[in-house]
C-alpha positions in Angstrom: -12.4 273.3 46.6 -15.5 273.0 48.8 -19.1 273.0 47.5 -22.0 274.3 49.6 -25.3 272.7 48.7 -28.3 274.9 49.6 -31.7 273.2 49.2 -34.4 275.8 48.4 -38.2 275.5 47.9 -41.0 277.7 49.1 -39.6 279.9 51.9 -38.2 283.0 50.2 -37.7 285.0 53.4 -35.6 282.2 55.0 -33.7 281.7 51.7 -32.8 285.3 51.6 -31.7 285.3 55.3 -29.7 282.1 54.8 -27.9 283.3 51.6 -27.2 286.7 53.2 -25.3 285.0 56.0 -23.5 282.6 53.6 -22.3 285.5 51.5 -20.9 287.1 54.7 -19.2 283.8 55.7 -17.8 283.1 52.2 -16.3 286.5 51.9 -13.9 286.4 48.9 -13.0 282.8 49.3 -12.8 281.4 45.8 -12.3 277.9 47.1 -16.0 277.9 48.0 -18.6 277.1 45.3 -22.4 277.0 45.7 -24.9 274.4 44.4 -28.4 276.0 44.8 -30.8 273.0 44.6 -34.3 274.3 44.0 -37.1 271.7 44.6 -40.0 271.3 42.2 -42.8 273.9 42.3 -40.8 276.7 44.1 -42.2 280.2 44.8 -41.1 283.0 42.5 -39.5 284.6 45.5 -37.1 281.7 46.0 -36.1 281.6 42.4 -35.5 285.4 42.5 -33.4 285.2 45.7 -31.3 282.3 44.2 -30.6 284.3 41.0 -29.7 287.4 43.0 -27.2 285.3 45.0 -25.6 284.0 41.8 -25.2 287.5 40.5 -23.4 288.6 43.8 -20.9 285.7 44.0 -20.5 285.2 40.2 -21.7 282.4 38.0 -18.2 280.9 38.1 -18.9 280.1 41.8 -22.6 279.2 41.9 -25.0 277.2 39.9 -28.8 276.8 40.1 -30.3 273.3 39.6 -34.1 273.0 39.6 -36.0 269.7 40.0 -38.8 268.8 37.8 -40.3 266.2 40.2 -40.3 265.7 43.9 -41.7 263.6 46.8 -43.0 264.9 50.1 -40.3 266.5 52.2 -36.8 267.5 51.1 -35.2 264.0 50.9 -35.3 263.7 47.1 -33.8 267.2 46.5 -31.1 266.8 49.1 -30.0 263.3 48.2 -30.0 264.1 44.5 -27.9 267.1 45.1 -25.4 265.0 47.1 -25.3 262.6 44.1 -24.7 265.5 41.7 -21.8 266.9 43.7 -20.0 263.9 45.3 -17.8 263.2 42.3 -17.3 266.8 41.2 -13.8 267.1 42.6 -14.9 269.0 45.8 -12.8 268.0 48.8 -15.5 268.9 51.3 -19.3 269.1 50.6 -21.5 271.2 52.9 -25.3 271.2 53.3 -26.8 274.4 54.5 -30.6 274.2 54.5 -32.5 277.4 53.8 -33.4 278.0 57.4 -29.9 277.7 58.7 -28.0 281.0 59.6 -24.2 280.7 59.6 -21.6 282.6 61.5 -18.7 284.5 59.9 -16.4 281.7 61.2 -18.6 278.9 59.9 -16.2 277.5 57.2 -13.1 278.1 59.5 -14.8 275.9 62.1 -15.4 273.0 59.7 -11.8 273.1 58.5 -10.4 273.3 62.0 -12.4 270.2 63.1 -11.4 268.2 60.0 -7.7 269.1 60.6 -8.1 267.9 64.2 -9.9 264.6 63.2 -9.8 263.7 59.5 -11.6 260.4 60.2 -14.9 261.9 61.5 -17.9 260.9 59.4 -19.4 264.4 59.3 -19.0 267.8 61.0 -22.0 269.8 62.3 -21.7 273.5 63.2 -25.1 273.7 65.0 -26.2 272.8 68.5 -27.0 269.1 68.8 -30.8 269.3 68.8 -31.3 265.8 70.2 -30.5 267.3 73.6 -33.2 269.4 75.3 -32.9 273.2 75.4 -30.4 274.1 78.2 -28.5 270.8 78.0 -25.3 271.8 76.4 -21.6 271.0 76.7 -19.2 273.4 78.4 -19.0 276.6 76.3 -15.4 276.1 75.3 -14.9 277.8 72.0 -11.8 275.8 71.0 -13.4 272.4 71.5 -15.8 270.0 69.8 -17.3 266.6 70.9 -18.2 263.4 69.1 -21.5 261.5 69.2 -23.1 258.7 67.2 -26.1 260.6 65.9 -26.8 262.8 63.0 -28.8 266.0 62.2 -29.0 267.6 58.8 -28.2 271.2 59.7 -25.0 273.0 59.1 -23.3 269.8 58.1 -20.3 268.8 56.0 -18.7 265.6 54.6 -15.8 264.4 52.6 -16.8 262.7 49.3 -15.6 259.3 50.7 -18.0 259.6 53.6 -20.8 260.9 51.5 -20.6 257.9 49.2 -22.0 255.8 52.0 -25.1 257.9 51.5 -25.3 258.3 47.7 -24.7 254.5 47.3 -28.4 254.0 48.3 -31.2 254.1 45.7 -32.6 257.6 46.1 -35.8 257.0 44.2 -36.6 253.7 46.0 -35.9 255.3 49.3 -38.2 258.3 48.6 -41.1 256.2 47.4 -41.3 254.3 50.7 -38.8 255.7 53.3 -40.0 253.7 56.3 -40.0 250.4 54.3 -36.6 251.1 52.8 -35.1 251.9 56.1 -36.6 248.8 57.8 -35.2 246.7 55.0 -31.6 248.0 55.1 -31.4 248.9 58.8 -33.7 246.4 60.6 -31.8 246.6 63.8 -31.7 250.4 64.1 -32.6 251.8 67.5 -34.7 254.4 65.6 -37.2 251.7 64.4 -39.5 253.2 61.7 -39.3 256.8 63.1 -37.1 259.6 61.7 -37.6 258.4 58.2 -36.4 261.3 55.9 -32.9 261.8 54.4 -31.5 262.7 57.8 -32.9 259.5 59.2 -31.2 257.5 56.5 -27.8 259.2 57.3 -28.4 258.7 61.1 -28.7 255.0 60.4 -25.6 254.9 58.3 -23.6 256.6 61.1 -25.1 254.0 63.6 -24.4 251.1 61.3 -20.8 252.2 60.7 -20.3 252.8 64.5 -18.7 256.1 63.6 -19.2 259.7 64.9 -20.3 263.2 64.0 -18.5 266.2 65.4 -20.6 268.8 67.2 -19.4 272.2 68.4 -19.2 273.1 72.1 -20.0 276.7 70.9 -22.1 276.6 67.8 -21.1 278.5 64.6 -24.6 278.4 63.1 -28.2 277.8 64.2 -31.6 276.6 63.0 -34.2 279.4 62.6 -37.0 277.6 60.7 -40.0 278.2 62.8 -42.3 277.5 59.8 -42.0 274.9 57.1 -43.5 271.6 55.9 -42.9 270.0 59.2 -43.5 273.0 61.4 -46.3 275.5 61.9 -45.4 279.1 62.7 -46.1 282.8 62.5 -46.4 284.6 59.2 -44.1 287.7 59.2 -45.4 291.0 57.9 -43.7 293.2 55.3 -41.8 292.7 52.2 -39.5 289.8 51.5 -36.5 291.9 52.6 -38.3 293.0 55.7 -39.1 289.4 56.7 -35.5 288.3 56.1 -34.1 291.2 58.2 -36.6 290.2 60.9 -35.4 286.6 60.9 -31.8 287.6 61.1 -32.6 289.8 64.1 -34.7 287.4 66.1 -33.3 285.9 69.3 -34.1 282.4 70.7 -37.1 283.5 72.7 -38.6 285.3 69.6 -38.0 282.2 67.4 -39.6 280.0 69.9 -42.6 282.4 70.3 -43.0 282.4 66.5 -43.3 278.6 66.4 -46.6 276.9 66.9 -45.1 273.4 67.1 -41.5 272.7 68.1 -39.8 275.2 70.4 -36.2 274.1 70.2 -34.5 277.3 69.0 -31.3 278.7 70.5 -29.3 281.4 68.7 -25.7 282.3 68.8 -23.8 285.5 67.9 -23.0 285.0 64.2 -20.4 287.8 64.1 -18.4 287.0 67.2 -14.7 286.5 67.1 -14.0 283.1 68.5 -10.9 280.9 69.3 -9.9 278.3 66.7 -11.1 274.8 67.4 -8.4 272.2 67.9 -9.4 269.6 70.5 -12.0 267.1 71.3 -13.9 267.3 74.5 -15.4 264.2 76.2 -19.0 264.9 76.9 -21.7 262.4 77.6 
């Protein structure tokens, strides 16, 4: 069994686009279950989209968990969801944030990389966004590469690896992220920057001297041109119109819609690709 955590909050149009793609990728795979983690004070649209998704996949495959408190950012919601799922019996735990769009081969890719390297700390299906746009590995569909860094987009763990994360005190971390990270990871090259849940996990990867697998050809991409950390264009139309527009936007359009970061690169989500089976040495 594999469990997909989907953190949701106040972006109904992204939630609908994300869950539309997850439904396509999951197909009729009953080994996949979904943990929809709705943060405190969501919009009505987000709750509606989550309930619609549960109706489509069946309540035997999806649950909705809603928070009654939160902190700034998504750290509390994400880390609490990890703690809720890590001992559930799932063999693999995925995190797909609400602004991530996955390809039809998304879950196949994760399984293929894990079969090739069962010791990897985490598997990411998205482009490594620590590299500038245009700096990418050779576009070899059957390959992945390893790096000692972490990004919280299109990611998966085994429970054993995720326990390195859930062993930390979630509440204490969320009250004072920078202070907590400085206390537990004083020698991190990140210093006091990058201080949300993804920064915590980055430091764990760094401290363990382990690796995250990244695709040479991504199987998903980040589309969130607006959010609590990003300012962007407001799309016109109904919720469904907005979601369709997000799913249709190319990289140039996503970058044009952003008023802050412009680090978007899309990939064909419905392409037929070669299976992944080998590691490529890159940088």
